[in-house]
C-alpha positions in Angstrom: 0.0 0.0 -0.3 0.9 3.4 -0.9 1.0 6.6 1.8 -1.9 9.2 0.8 -0.5 12.1 -0.5 -1.7 15.5 -0.9 -2.8 17.3 -3.9 -1.2 20.7 -5.0 2.3 21.6 -6.3 5.6 20.4 -4.3 7.1 23.2 -1.6 10.1 21.6 -0.7 11.8 20.8 2.6 10.6 22.9 5.0 12.9 26.4 6.1 14.2 26.2 9.6 13.5 30.1 11.3 16.0 32.4 10.8 18.1 32.5 14.3 20.0 36.1 14.6 23.5 35.9 15.2 25.7 36.6 18.1 28.0 38.9 18.2 31.3 37.9 18.7 33.1 39.5 21.5 35.9 42.1 19.8 34.2 42.1 16.8 34.5 45.3 15.0 32.8 45.5 11.2 35.4 46.8 8.6 36.8 49.8 7.8 34.7 51.7 4.9 35.8 53.5 2.5 35.6 57.6 3.7 35.0 56.4 7.0 36.3 58.6 9.2 39.0 58.5 12.3 40.3 56.0 13.5 40.2 54.2 10.4 40.8 57.0 7.9 43.2 59.5 9.1 44.6 62.4 7.7 47.6 62.1 5.2 50.8 63.9 6.6 51.9 66.9 4.6 55.0 66.8 2.7 57.6 64.3 4.3 55.4 63.5 6.9 55.9 66.8 8.9 52.5 68.9 9.5 52.6 72.5 7.9 53.9 75.0 9.6 51.2 78.1 10.5 51.6 81.3 8.8 52.9 84.6 10.6 50.8 87.1 12.1 51.0 90.4 10.0 49.5 92.7 12.3 52.2 91.3 15.4 54.9 91.9 12.7 53.7 95.5 12.1 53.3 95.9 15.8 56.7 94.9 16.5 58.1 97.2 13.8 57.1 99.8 15.1 57.6 99.6 18.7 61.3 99.0 17.8 61.3 102.3 16.0 59.2 103.8 18.7 61.3 102.7 21.0 65.0 103.4 19.3 63.3 107.0 18.5 62.2 107.8 22.0 66.1 106.8 23.3 67.7 109.9 21.2 64.9 112.0 21.7 66.1 111.4 25.5 69.5 111.9 24.6 69.0 115.2 22.7 68.1 116.7 25.7 71.5 117.2 27.1 73.2 118.0 24.3 73.3 121.6 22.2 70.5 122.1 19.9 72.4 125.5 18.4 74.6 128.0 18.6 74.5 131.6 17.4 77.8 134.2 17.2 78.2 137.8 17.0 81.1 139.5 14.8 81.4 143.3 15.0 83.0 142.8 10.9 84.5 140.4 8.5 87.6 138.5 9.3 87.3 139.3 13.2 87.2 137.4 16.4 83.4 136.9 17.5 82.7 138.6 20.8 79.4 137.1 21.3 77.7 134.1 21.8 74.0 132.3 22.1 73.9 128.9 22.8 70.6 126.9 23.0 69.9 123.3 24.6 66.3 122.1 25.7 66.6 122.7 29.3 68.7 126.0 29.1 69.5 129.0 27.4 73.0 131.0 27.5 73.8 134.5 26.0 77.0 136.5 27.0 80.3 137.6 25.8 82.8 135.0 24.7 85.1 134.7 27.5 83.5 136.7 29.9 80.4 136.4 32.0 76.7 134.7 30.8 73.2 134.4 31.4 71.3 131.4 31.3 67.8 131.1 32.1 66.0 127.8 32.0 63.6 126.3 28.7 60.6 123.8 29.1 61.5 122.1 25.9 63.3 119.1 28.1 60.2 119.1 30.0 58.2 117.9 27.0 61.2 115.6 25.7 61.2 113.9 28.7 57.4 113.5 29.0 57.2 112.4 25.7 59.8 110.1 25.8 58.0 108.1 28.7 54.7 108.0 27.0 56.6 106.7 23.7 58.5 104.1 26.0 55.1 102.5 27.5 53.2 102.7 23.9 56.9 100.8 22.9 56.7 98.1 25.4 53.1 97.4 24.7 53.9 97.1 21.2 56.7 94.9 21.6 54.8 92.7 23.9 51.8 92.4 21.9 49.6 93.5 24.4 48.5 96.6 22.3 46.3 93.8 20.6 44.5 92.4 24.0 43.8 95.5 25.6 40.9 97.6 25.1 42.7 100.8 24.9 46.0 99.1 23.7 45.8 100.2 20.1 44.7 104.0 21.3 47.6 104.0 23.6 50.0 102.8 20.8 48.9 105.4 18.2 48.8 108.3 20.8 52.5 107.4 22.1 54.1 107.9 18.5 52.1 110.6 18.2 52.8 112.8 21.0 56.8 112.0 20.7 56.0 113.4 17.1 54.6 116.4 18.0 57.2 116.9 20.6 60.1 116.7 18.5 59.1 118.4 15.7 58.4 121.4 17.9 61.9 121.2 19.4 63.3 121.4 16.0 61.2 124.1 15.0 61.9 126.0 17.9 65.9 125.8 17.0 65.8 126.3 13.4 63.7 129.7 13.7 66.8 131.0 15.4 68.6 130.9 11.9 66.2 133.6 10.7 68.2 136.0 12.8 71.6 135.3 10.4 72.8 138.1 9.0 75.2 141.2 9.9 77.8 139.6 11.6 75.7 136.8 13.1 75.8 133.4 12.5 74.0 129.9 13.6 75.3 126.2 13.7 73.0 123.6 14.9 74.5 121.0 17.7 74.1 117.4 18.1 71.1 117.8 19.7 69.9 119.2 16.9 70.7 115.9 14.5 69.9 113.6 17.1 66.3 114.9 17.4 66.0 114.9 13.5 67.0 111.0 13.2 64.2 110.8 16.7 61.4 112.8 14.5 61.8 110.1 11.6 62.0 107.3 13.4 58.8 108.1 15.1 57.7 109.2 12.1 57.9 105.8 10.9 56.4 104.1 14.0 53.2 106.0 13.6 52.5 105.5 9.8 53.3 101.7 10.7 51.1 101.5 13.6 48.3 103.3 12.4 48.1 100.8 9.7 48.4 98.0 11.8 45.3 99.1 13.7 43.2 98.7 10.3 44.4 95.2 10.2 43.3 92.7 13.2 45.3 90.2 14.6 44.6 86.8 14.1 44.9 83.7 16.1 47.6 81.3 14.9 46.2 78.3 14.0 46.9 74.9 16.0 47.8 71.8 15.1 44.7 69.9 12.8 42.8 67.3 15.2 41.2 64.5 13.4 37.3 64.1 13.5 36.5 61.9 16.2 33.4 59.3 15.7 30.9 60.9 17.5 31.4 64.2 15.4 29.8 62.7 12.3 26.9 61.1 14.0 23.7 63.7 13.7 23.5 66.3 16.5 27.2 65.6 17.8 26.0 62.7 19.9 27.9 59.5 20.3 26.2 56.7 18.5 27.4 53.8 20.5 24.5 51.4 19.5 25.5 51.7 16.3 29.0 51.6 16.3 28.3 48.3 18.4 25.8 47.0 16.2 27.1 43.6 14.6 27.0 43.1 10.6 23.6 42.1 8.7 23.3 38.3 8.6 23.7 36.9 5.3 20.2 36.4 3.5 18.3 33.2 3.9 18.9 30.6 1.2 15.8 30.6 -1.1 13.8 26.9 -1.0 14.6 24.8 -4.4 12.5 24.8 -7.3 9.7 22.4 -7.3 10.1 19.6 -9.7 8.4 19.7 -12.8 6.2 16.7 -13.9 7.1 14.4 -16.5 
């Protein structure tokens, strides 16, 4: 006897239910193309060395202005103890001078040559001393870079340069005005203090121009070394997706049942 058969097409062997694969401890998904750190590291620049950060043009201009201003202030202070100009009076051509006047930032003396002289105090030296002190303080701010960090740093730096510039120009003009009385046996010659002040004026002028131009250029922070992106940076919202990283790879698709046999 034969066993009764069911009518209908042959469906093959029954497929067992799918069992999820348990993740093996220590297993991680294979790295993918374009994946973030730690799979895709940033390639080094050049021969394995990172590129050096570019220099800050604003900081370079501040140091230049501070050096010029400091040198100009020292020359202006030294000129306050030297002779600005000296005038002598002759009775006639070819004769010895009999009267002279000597102008200094702190004194103005006049009298007969070889005799008694009368001296009065001048306040040009006080102006030079005050301008020198303010300029030195401004130069320190520029050289140390604090003129960019303090709220009134740029204004103090420019103000110190302008003050010394005006002081040296005022004293130079006063010494140059003594030459307007030359003639009829009177001659005026400039001393070492005048030339020191002239050099200090030129240096201060360069420092003022550099400081004014530097205030229009904000200082930029030097970029630090590039940090590789972290795994949580690629996740939306910046929250670490630890569950997604710990999930195992998707299992293989289930086997398809064989095709039913064809009846002869």
